[in-house]
C-alpha positions in Angstrom: 101.1 135.7 42.9 101.0 133.3 45.8 98.7 134.3 48.7 100.4 134.6 52.1 99.0 133.4 55.4 100.4 134.3 58.8 99.7 131.4 61.2 100.2 132.2 64.9 100.3 128.8 66.8 102.6 127.9 69.7 102.0 124.1 69.3 104.6 123.0 66.8 102.7 119.9 65.8 99.5 121.8 65.0 101.5 124.6 63.3 103.5 122.2 61.1 100.4 120.1 60.1 98.4 123.3 59.3 101.2 124.8 57.3 101.5 121.6 55.2 97.8 121.5 54.5 97.8 125.1 53.4 101.0 124.7 51.3 99.5 121.8 49.5 96.6 124.2 48.5 99.1 126.6 47.1 99.6 129.1 49.9 102.7 130.6 51.4 102.6 130.2 55.2 104.6 132.1 57.8 104.5 130.6 61.3 104.9 132.7 64.4 104.9 131.1 67.9 103.5 134.4 69.4 101.8 137.3 67.9 103.7 140.1 69.7 105.2 141.3 66.4 101.7 141.7 64.9 101.0 144.5 67.2 103.8 146.5 65.4 104.2 147.4 61.8 104.6 144.2 59.7 104.2 143.0 56.2 100.5 142.3 55.7 99.3 138.8 54.7 96.1 137.9 52.8 94.9 136.0 55.9 95.6 135.6 59.6 95.1 132.4 61.5 95.4 133.0 65.2 95.4 130.5 68.1 93.4 132.0 71.0 95.8 130.9 73.8 99.3 132.1 73.0 102.3 133.0 75.2 102.2 136.7 75.7 99.4 138.5 74.0 96.3 136.4 73.3 95.0 135.7 69.9 91.8 137.5 70.7 93.7 140.6 71.7 95.8 140.5 68.5 92.6 140.0 66.5 90.9 143.0 68.1 94.0 145.1 67.5 94.3 144.1 63.8 90.6 144.8 63.2 90.9 148.3 64.7 93.8 149.3 62.4 93.0 151.0 59.1 95.7 149.1 57.2 94.7 145.6 58.4 90.9 145.7 59.3 90.0 144.3 55.9 92.1 141.2 56.2 90.2 138.0 57.2 91.1 136.4 60.5 90.4 132.9 61.6 90.6 132.1 65.3 91.6 128.6 66.5 90.8 127.3 69.9 90.1 124.0 71.8 87.5 125.9 73.8 83.9 124.9 73.3 83.1 128.6 73.7 85.0 129.6 70.5 81.8 130.7 68.8 81.2 133.4 71.4 85.0 134.2 71.7 85.4 134.9 67.9 82.4 137.2 67.7 83.6 139.2 70.7 87.1 139.5 69.1 85.6 140.6 65.7 87.2 137.6 63.9 85.7 136.5 60.6 85.4 132.8 61.5 86.5 130.3 64.1 87.5 126.7 64.1 87.4 124.5 67.2 90.5 122.2 67.6 90.8 119.5 66.5 89.3 120.4 63.2 89.2 118.3 60.0 91.5 119.5 57.2 88.6 120.1 54.9 87.2 122.7 57.3 90.4 124.7 57.0 
């Protein structure tokens, strides 16, 4: 069965490029431009990739919410940010790993 990734990224260029990279590796990728729906009941993926700066609820707030929920706390979360402070940000948000934009495709 194909693994599913939810990618929350409001920059369509980054979202499309990331989706293509992941699809070529055999993943099914659902793109959301904001993560508001992730605060409610939703179909759980195998991985979340969240941009930190999103319209509405931030990626860090979504991450903290998901990690506090019994049903989703075990799912890995990658935070993406152009901020040079991403290493502190992702630890504070309880994410599993962080990537600073722009990132090479082999890091993903």
